[in-house]
TORTOR-340306 format. One line per 3 residues: for each residue x, y negated, z of N, C-alpha, C. Coordinates in pm, whole numbers, plus 50000, padded with zeros to 5 digits. Layout:
// TORTOR-340306
X Y Z X Y Z X Y Z; ...
This chain:
// TORTOR-340306
65775 40963 90010 65759 40887 89909 65841 40782 89798; 65831 40838 89667 65925 40770 89584 65895 40613 89590; 66001 40545 89587 65994 40381 89557 66007 40375 89428
65915 40235 89361 65882 40206 89231 65990 40161 89190; 66063 40210 89039 66151 40158 89001 66301 40178 89084; 66298 40330 89155 66382 40390 89205 66486 40440 89127
66617 40452 89143 66712 40521 89075 66715 40645 89057; 66737 40730 88947 66757 40867 88919 66880 40944 88975; 66874 40988 89078 67001 41077 89138 67029 41199 89093
67156 41221 89072 67211 41361 89087 67277 41391 89207; 67217 41500 89247 67292 41541 89376 67405 41643 89342; 67538 41634 89383 67635 41748 89357 67712 41786 89489
67720 41941 89490 67793 41978 89594 67836 42104 89509; 67942 42143 89603 68020 42289 89576 67954 42405 89674; 67880 42347 89787 67865 42440 89884 67735 42409 89963
67637 42460 90017 67528 42414 90074 67571 42424 90223; 67515 42341 90330 67542 42361 90462 67443 42262 90476; 67423 42272 90625 67300 42196 90679 67308 42040 90696
67436 41993 90701 67422 41815 90699 67425 41817 90547; 67482 41862 90463 67432 41829 90352 67310 41841 90290; 67236 41961 90316 67083 41965 90332 67013 41879 90381
67058 41775 90500 66999 41645 90567 66995 41545 90454; 67117 41510 90421 67122 41386 90304 67027 41429 90205; 67046 41560 90132 66934 41609 90029 66782 41573 90016
66761 41621 90140 66622 41660 90174 66586 41490 90203; 66649 41371 90279 66624 41238 90277 66619 41177 90162; 66701 41198 90064 66711 41135 89923 66598 41136 89866
66535 41287 89851 66412 41353 89770 66307 41293 89815; 66292 41239 89958 66172 41151 89988 66178 41009 89947; 66263 40956 89896 66237 40824 89845 66283 40813 89693
66379 40901 89660 66404 40868 89527 66386 41015 89409; 66409 40982 89284 66447 41076 89171 66571 41182 89183; 66579 41269 89243 66668 41364 89257 66665 41484 89190
66768 41507 89129 66865 41620 89039 66954 41706 89144; 66907 41816 89157 67028 41900 89234 67111 41986 89174; 67260 41955 89179 67353 42087 89110 67448 42113 89237
67409 42241 89320 67494 42303 89400 67552 42413 89367; 67705 42412 89331 67722 42527 89300 67862 42533 89236; 67955 42626 89173 68047 42576 89129 68053 42677 89007
68172 42672 88959 68218 42762 88807 68188 42697 88667; 68239 42705 88556 68233 42686 88423 68084 42569 88401; 68022 42713 88441 67862 42647 88419 67828 42513 88470
67883 42526 88592 67836 42372 88663 67902 42253 88583; 68029 42267 88523 68046 42158 88477 67959 42087 88354; 67922 42221 88270 67854 42155 88182 67708 42088 88227
67645 42169 88332 67526 42117 88394 67551 41949 88423; 67653 41952 88475 67662 41785 88537 67684 41690 88428; 67799 41721 88324 67770 41627 88223 67651 41604 88131
67546 41705 88146 67443 41702 88074 67322 41599 88184; 67349 41654 88298 67253 41567 88408 67328 41440 88410; 67441 41376 88443 67493 41270 88402 67396 41157 88309
67392 41246 88163 67335 41155 88075 67174 41117 88082; 67153 41170 88216 66981 41125 88240 66968 41075 88372; 67074 41027 88467 67074 40981 88594 67137 40826 88582
67144 40772 88694 67165 40631 88726 67273 40656 88848; 67247 40742 88921 67388 40727 89016 67377 40876 89051; 67512 40934 89033 67561 41063 89062 67627 41034 89203
67545 41154 89307 67609 41133 89437 67665 41265 89479; 67786 41249 89483 67879 41356 89504 67920 41376 89650; 67881 41516 89694 67897 41578 89832 68055 41603 89838
68155 41542 89864 68309 41578 89875 68331 41588 89759; 68473 41513 89751 68576 41480 89637 68620 41626 89601; 68599 41647 89491 68607 41782 89418 68624 41750 89263
68670 41840 89203 68702 41873 89058 68572 41823 88991; 68433 41866 89076 68309 41846 89000 68260 41682 89029; 68338 41668 89144 68334 41506 89143 68414 41407 89085
68508 41440 89045 68574 41391 88887 68529 41389 88755; 68436 41522 88732 68361 41506 88604 68274 41402 88638; 68179 41406 88718 68063 41320 88767 68100 41164 88751
68195 41153 88810 68272 41023 88835 68309 40911 88652; 68389 41035 88606 68430 41003 88459 68309 40982 88370; 68206 41080 88382 68104 41071 88280 68015 40922 88320
68000 40907 88471 67907 40788 88490 67982 40648 88460; 68150 40672 88436 68207 40536 88379 68185 40522 88268; 68181 40643 88150 68201 40640 88044 68023 40565 87985
67945 40610 88068 67804 40585 88005 67761 40415 88111; 67869 40379 88189 67820 40283 88239 67747 40272 88358; 67746 40388 88450 67664 40387 88527 67704 40414 88666
67654 40440 88788 67697 40444 88909 67751 40563 88966; 67837 40565 89058 67889 40705 89113 67922 40669 89295; 67887 40797 89347 67914 40796 89469 68005 40913 89545
68071 40931 89629 68126 41044 89703 68145 41006 89835; 68094 41129 89873 68104 41136 90057 68211 41218 90100; 68301 41181 90151 68413 41240 90165 68393 41294 90319
68403 41419 90329 68391 41484 90465 68470 41577 90532; 68614 41570 90480 68712 41613 90538 68788 41726 90492; 68722 41835 90402 68849 41901 90344 68858 41866 90229
68838 41741 90168 68855 41700 90061 68969 41589 90067; 69007 41538 90196 69128 41503 90221 69255 41572 90274; 69257 41678 90263 69335 41807 90335 69431 41803 90244
69553 41811 90339 69700 41852 90232 69798 41907 90379; 69756 42005 90434 69825 42098 90490 69938 42178 90466; 70048 42168 90420 70126 42279 90385 70147 42372 90481
70161 42354 90595 70182 42484 90715 70079 42583 90711; 69975 42506 90716 69818 42620 90661 69814 42643 90543; 69865 42585 90445 69837 42643 90306 69703 42594 90276
69610 42486 90298 69513 42409 90315 69478 42273 90249; 69409 42243 90161 69388 42136 90121 69385 42135 89957; 69299 42072 89898 69255 42061 89740 69375 41968 89678
69453 41899 89761 69528 41806 89777 69713 41874 89718; 69689 42006 89769 69817 42088 89744 69849 42133 89593; 69709 42103 89514 69722 42169 89390 69754 42017 89278
69877 41991 89208 69905 41907 89203 69812 41834 89087; 69752 41955 88986 69626 41904 88874 69492 41843 88953; 69443 41933 89076 69346 41898 89113 69356 41754 89177
69489 41750 89238 69491 41578 89321 69509 41514 89197; 69549 41510 89106 69493 41424 89027 69400 41367 88998; 69299 41448 88951 69193 41454 88907 69116 41382 89079
69135 41430 89148 69050 41353 89281 69112 41256 89314; 69253 41178 89262 69303 41043 89312 69261 40973 89201; 69176 41006 89071 69114 40944 88992 68968 40921 89037
68908 41014 89084 68801 41027 89131 68759 40898 89235; 68864 40914 89358 68856 40809 89445 68886 40661 89419; 68965 40662 89280 69002 40521 89305 68917 40485 89216
68808 40540 89094 68707 40472 89033 68568 40483 89068; 68532 40609 89171 68424 40589 89219 68373 40442 89255; 68227 40393 89239 68184 40280 89279 68179 40280 89437
68148 40393 89500 68146 40376 89649 68173 40514 89681; 68279 40496 89818 68349 40624 89871 68274 40592 90003; 68205 40701 90032 68162 40721 90198 68215 40808 90248
68297 40769 90376 68373 40850 90469 68262 40866 90597; 68317 40949 90640 68230 40980 90758 68275 40936 90870; 68433 40938 90853 68552 40851 90984 68613 40779 90918
68655 40688 91020 68786 40589 90952 68907 40670 90903; 68918 40780 91017 69042 40867 90987 69042 40968 90867; 68971 40962 90805 68932 41035 90696 68946 40963 90561
68889 40796 90596 68903 40681 90496 69058 40668 90461; 69150 40673 90573 69260 40662 90619 69332 40739 90515; 69332 40885 90521 69378 40989 90520 69357 40968 90306
69216 40953 90295 69181 40928 90142 69282 40804 90075; 69286 40697 90142 69367 40568 90092 69542 40633 90028; 69575 40710 90184 69701 40713 90157 69741 40840 90061
69615 40929 90026 69639 41033 89919 69609 41006 89797; 69546 40874 89763 69500 40861 89663 69581 40730 89628; 69627 40657 89678 69753 40548 89694 69698 40436 89627
69585 40397 89698 69526 40255 89643 69452 40206 89777; 69419 40081 89809 69392 40006 89890 69209 40059 89950; 69184 40162 89900 69045 40171 89947 68924 40095 89933
68933 39969 89868 68821 39861 89884 68686 39923 89875; 68685 40033 89777 68530 40092 89731 68498 40200 89883; 68564 40210 89987 68516 40297 90076 68465 40182 90202
68323 40311 90246 68251 40233 90349 68236 40342 90436; 68246 40306 90586 68212 40418 90700 68107 40462 90690; 68021 40571 90707 67858 40584 90735 67895 40741 90790
67913 40727 90938 67913 40878 91010 67792 40970 90989; 67776 41069 90988 67681 41172 90970 67586 41128 91124; 67473 41171 91048 67349 41173 91197 67299 41296 91219
67256 41260 91330 67196 41409 91425 67050 41377 91428; 66996 41482 91452 66825 41487 91455 66831 41494 91616; 66780 41418 91705 66843 41381 91851 66686 41469 91919
66572 41493 91836 66487 41523 91914 66491 41682 91877; 66561 41707 91808 66549 41868 91819 66693 41920 91865; 66827 41862 91831 66907 41894 91958 66909 41825 92093
66849 41897 92187 66823 41815 92316 66845 41912 92420; 66882 41818 92556 66906 41934 92643 66849 42000 92738; 66856 42151 92774 66790 42204 92819 66795 42195 92982
66694 42148 93041 66683 42067 93179 66703 42177 93293; 66739 42321 93257 66780 42375 93347 66922 42393 93394; 67004 42449 93495 67130 42476 93521 67230 42527 93412
67289 42465 93361 67401 42518 93254 67473 42677 93325; 67510 42737 93236 67587 42872 93273 67768 42825 93238; 67807 42888 93327 67978 42867 93296 68023 42938 93204
67994 42863 93078 68039 42946 92963 68110 42864 92846; 68228 42892 92783 68295 42848 92675 68253 42856 92564; 68154 42764 92466 68109 42804 92348 68198 42733 92242
68209 42824 92162 68307 42754 92008 68192 42813 91895; 68147 42710 91777 68108 42752 91662 68156 42698 91541; 68203 42787 91462 68270 42777 91318 68249 42900 91239
68240 42850 91089 68218 42901 91008 68362 43003 90991; 68361 43116 90993 68493 43170 90965 68449 43301 90891; 68501 43297 90740 68519 43404 90640 68630 43460 90594
68757 43419 90647 68869 43464 90621 68989 43417 90725; 69080 43505 90749 69193 43479 90812 69236 43355 90828; 69267 43278 90708 69350 43135 90712 69224 43042 90765
69102 43056 90735 68996 42977 90836 68991 43023 90986; 69007 43124 90994 69037 43161 91134 69165 43077 91227; 69271 43064 91145 69381 42976 91198 69382 42837 91194
69294 42785 91085 69220 42668 91103 69193 42580 91178; 69055 42705 91226 68979 42665 91339 69019 42678 91485; 69127 42743 91464 69232 42734 91616 69130 42873 91691
69079 42955 91610 69006 43068 91726 69107 43165 91775; 69234 43205 91670 69348 43250 91767 69370 43199 91866; 69386 43058 91899 69450 43002 92016 69356 43003 92122
69245 43031 92082 69079 43029 92197 69136 43164 92239; 69125 43258 92165 69170 43409 92196 69256 43408 92291; 69382 43336 92279 69516 43329 92387 69459 43247 92514
69379 43166 92501 69315 43063 92614 69217 43162 92728; 69171 43218 92643 69064 43357 92661 69177 43443 92783; 69250 43495 92733 69343 43585 92791 69388 43524 92946
69425 43440 92923 69468 43320 93040 69385 43292 93125; 69245 43328 93123 69139 43303 93189 69023 43418 93186; 69061 43506 93259 69011 43625 93224 68871 43587 93301
68844 43516 93405 68724 43505 93480 68632 43429 93424; 68662 43380 93293 68578 43286 93243 68504 43358 93090; 68375 43342 93102 68290 43352 92942 68290 43291 92851
68349 43342 92726 68365 43246 92622 68255 43340 92506; 68204 43228 92400 68126 43279 92279 68163 43207 92168; 68204 43279 92051 68220 43221 91941 68134 43276 91825
68098 43170 91772 67950 43177 91661 67997 43160 91530; 67994 43222 91419 68016 43202 91300 68097 43309 91233; 68137 43406 91310 68260 43487 91259 68213 43626 91149
68239 43640 91040 68172 43746 90994 68225 43895 91044; 68157 43966 91081 68202 44123 91086 68348 44166 91056; 68376 44115 90940 68452 44169 90877 68598 44086 90951
68575 43992 90952 68713 43904 91003 68688 43927 91151; 68586 43929 91205 68606 43998 91358 68674 44134 91410; 68646 44223 91282 68742 44361 91307 68858 44388 91288
68928 44226 91233 69066 44207 91210 69131 44178 91311; 69068 44112 91402 69123 44013 91530 69086 44087 91696; 69176 44124 91774 69109 44190 91875 69080 44046 91987
68933 44058 92007 68925 43971 92065 68895 43995 92234; 68953 43925 92324 68986 43972 92447 68811 44027 92490; 68815 44097 92629 68694 44116 92649 68595 44026 92707
68632 43925 92739 68551 43785 92816 68505 43697 92704; 68556 43764 92594 68482 43661 92442 68389 43730 92352; 68256 43673 92350 68166 43738 92269 68181 43684 92123
68177 43745 92044 68187 43728 91888 68052 43746 91845; 68009 43632 91778 67885 43650 91713 67870 43603 91545; 67807 43650 91469 67773 43623 91350 67713 43443 91341
67734 43420 91195 67705 43262 91167 67559 43259 91202; 67457 43168 91233 67298 43164 91288 67262 43045 91235; 67092 43045 91219 67068 42919 91149 67025 42824 91296
67000 42717 91270 67007 42595 91373 66909 42648 91487; 66791 42712 91471 66694 42717 91562 66748 42855 91649; 66832 42960 91633 66885 43021 91674 67005 43002 91784
67083 42877 91739 67199 42831 91773 67175 42733 91870; 67066 42674 91865 67032 42585 91957 67022 42656 92123; 66979 42788 92119 66960 42788 92295 67128 42772 92324
67222 42829 92237 67327 42848 92314 67429 42729 92323; 67402 42628 92268 67409 42491 92297 67370 42465 92424; 67263 42502 92453 67182 42437 92559 67225 42506 92682
67261 42621 92679 67314 42717 92777 67476 42677 92818; 67568 42669 92739 67672 42655 92760 67731 42531 92813; 67791 42507 92940 67858 42417 92993 67979 42320 92900
68060 42422 92844 68171 42391 92774 68138 42371 92624; 68169 42285 92557 68209 42300 92396 68319 42313 92384; 68404 42403 92309 68543 42397 92282 68559 42390 92150
68670 42286 92096 68708 42282 91953 68835 42265 91932; 68870 42406 91910 69034 42399 91925 69122 42417 91798; 69071 42361 91709 69121 42367 91549 69225 42309 91519
69331 42314 91436 69439 42297 91396 69422 42183 91287; 69287 42184 91219 69251 42056 91134 69098 42057 91139; 69042 41936 91108 68949 41922 91150 68896 41778 91070
68746 41787 90988 68718 41620 90956 68629 41560 91041; 68482 41578 91031 68418 41499 91137 68354 41641 91188; 68374 41723 91288 68302 41832 91316 68179 41798 91361
68065 41838 91270 67942 41850 91317 67885 41902 91428; 67934 42046 91419 67918 42106 91522 67915 42053 91692; 68059 41973 91691 68060 41921 91838 67984 41799 91872
67914 41736 91761 67839 41639 91790 67677 41728 91851; 67636 41814 91765 67568 41874 91790 67525 41956 91947; 67674 41994 91957 67660 42045 92127 67705 41920 92222
67749 41829 92207 67734 41719 92276 67578 41654 92302; 67490 41651 92202 67381 41606 92190 67297 41715 92283; 67325 41864 92335 67288 41944 92421 67352 41950 92536
67405 41847 92565 67494 41827 92688 67594 41927 92731; 67664 41972 92586 67804 42026 92634 67887 41953 92681; 67996 41960 92776 68104 41899 92798 68194 41927 92691
68269 41835 92599 68292 41861 92505 68525 41872 92534; 68567 41965 92492 68686 41983 92488 68752 41993 92327; 68840 41912 92298 68871 41904 92140 69029 41917 92164
69094 41939 92021 69217 41899 92019 69226 41759 91945; 69342 41703 91947 69338 41567 91884 69350 41559 91720; 69231 41629 91627 69280 41609 91518 69148 41568 91452
69117 41515 91334 69013 41454 91263 68984 41341 91354; 68841 41356 91338 68750 41253 91422 68719 41291 91561; 68828 41400 91587 68752 41430 91717 68771 41327 91833
68829 41262 91848 68864 41144 91936 68794 41031 91916; 68751 41006 91812 68644 40899 91791 68494 40948 91822; 68442 41107 91803 68374 41158 91839 68330 41138 91996
68443 41187 92067 68433 41193 92205 68422 41058 92255; 68486 40946 92225 68484 40811 92283 68512 40814 92421; 68607 40892 92483 68659 40844 92606 68574 40957 92674
68460 41034 92668 68393 41139 92681 68477 41305 92711; 68442 41355 92793 68528 41493 92777 68678 41495 92793; 68742 41574 92736 68860 41591 92722 68951 41616 92565
69044 41540 92544 69096 41563 92406 69248 41623 92450; 69291 41747 92405 69424 41774 92418 69508 41808 92302; 69618 41792 92271 69691 41853 92193 69686 41956 92099
69702 41952 91964 69664 42103 91886 69750 42208 91938; 69743 42322 91917 69815 42418 91945 69863 42441 92102; 69850 42364 92191 69869 42387 92319 69786 42461 92401
69823 42567 92399 69751 42661 92482 69728 42625 92620; 69827 42643 92689 69844 42590 92838 69719 42465 92865; 69758 42366 92767 69685 42225 92781 69529 42285 92790
69487 42351 92661 69348 42382 92663 69290 42455 92777; 69369 42530 92826 69300 42633 92930 69265 42553 93047; 69410 42445 93081 69368 42361 93152 69214 42233 93188
69261 42212 93044 69135 42142 93018 68957 42219 93081; 68996 42317 93006 68882 42419 93026 68812 42453 93160; 68942 42457 93254 68890 42470 93384 68849 42337 93459
68909 42205 93413 68875 42091 93465 68728 42075 93408; 68703 42115 93295 68558 42070 93237 68476 42139 93334; 68504 42288 93355 68384 42350 93425 68391 42296 93572
68424 42196 93617 68417 42173 93761 68343 42033 93731; 68291 41998 93646 68240 41845 93606 68118 41900 93715; 68042 41776 93755 67927 41799 93812 67832 41836 93661
67721 41884 93730 67573 41908 93601 67538 41796 93543; 67524 41680 93629 67477 41559 93560 67546 41496 93463; 67687 41527 93427 67753 41490 93331 67720 41519 93189
67618 41620 93167 67564 41654 93059 67468 41530 93003; 67430 41429 93066 67334 41351 93013 67442 41204 92957; 67548 41214 93025 67623 41096 92950 67695 41133 92841
67722 41275 92806 67772 41350 92707 67695 41320 92562; 67555 41318 92610 67451 41326 92519 67439 41186 92439; 67437 41131 92566 67434 40950 92536 67499 40905 92429
67655 40939 92454 67787 40919 92317 67712 40927 92231; 67636 41059 92192 67600 41062 92054 67474 40985 92005; 67368 40993 92088 67262 40937 92077 67287 40795 92052
67342 40729 92111 67391 40589 92085 67464 40541 91963; 67532 40650 91900 67631 40632 91756 67618 40685 91646; 67532 40821 91668 67544 40891 91530 67397 40975 91503
67316 40852 91501 67168 40901 91453 67131 40948 91309; 67029 41015 91299 67000 41004 91132 66970 40892 91081; 66883 40793 91155 66798 40696 91107 66921 40595 91077
67028 40598 91165 67141 40483 91108 67180 40541 90992; 67218 40669 90944 67267 40692 90817 67174 40697 90720; 67035 40686 90750 66956 40692 90618 66944 40548 90577
66944 40457 90675 66949 40338 90659 67036 40249 90578; 67174 40307 90593 67284 40288 90512 67291 40345 90415; 67236 40485 90397 67270 40499 90264 67167 40456 90157
67041 40365 90201 66940 40309 90146 67036 40170 90116; 67095 40115 90166 67144 39948 90171 67261 40026 90053; 67332 40104 90017 67441 40119 89986 67381 40145 89830
67242 40255 89804 67190 40280 89673 67150 40133 89626; 67083 40038 89715 66994 39928 89666 67139 39872 89620; 67206 39844 89652 67307 39736 89599 67396 39825 89460
67415 39937 89464 67454 39965 89321 67332 39970 89206; 67218 39977 89238 67127 40008 89158 67022 39862 89159; 67075 39770 89128 67022 39631 89075 66982 39578 88963
């Protein structure tokens, strides 16, 4: 139900993703929301026109479109929010990854970060990158972690299988390396007696890389189909070279998977001492961690789940978003 005298919100994103959809559906329950998801020159004109009929622009990810929204809202003396999720604070020359590698785009994002009324970062590690890249003090940044549906992502009460699961949306070779799937393949070759599964790889990309026989490569799937894989796998492995706050890692932990992740992005913050953190690109350390994780008792899955339940609920995120919107729209 929309609140009386509630702000008109323009929701902007360049892509559709479950965690973005969660925020959109929540906002639509309480506010008047217009949604523009997409890219291209037409999107620019849509945003400009929509801003004129909007009280608050809510931008998921810092992007050139977020810059347009922030600039427009400043010109008409209204408010803007940018949610920083990870890719928008990436500048990795080695991987050739990140909007900040393009000078003119970096200038636009720097302006957007400095002049948005509120930057919502899902983890302090991303807030630190935003401050450093935008070269400012970041007084408009607030940490609000993503939240998860603990009633949907839940533990299967049977005995877990000794399988290592990884979930990553892979549509090109660069992303294959960013997510460290090539590293995982090497680890699987070192551990031929262990079963692995990678979900989210397109058929085209899968055909370009020779997966070891003990790795099952599966395409992207919706949440209800993904859930049983989380529930059955004993280990969830995040072998990434770069990450923001990986939602799949949190989902897997809610389902009782022992987390093993490289020390990038928010992984260490998410694990909070649970599971195993290894250096990025260290194949032997990752292989050793997987072997150790498989030896942990079945009961460990309950402690793993509690780590996420206690810190990353949908309710907490929704309450924080309402507080922020209330302050901005007074």
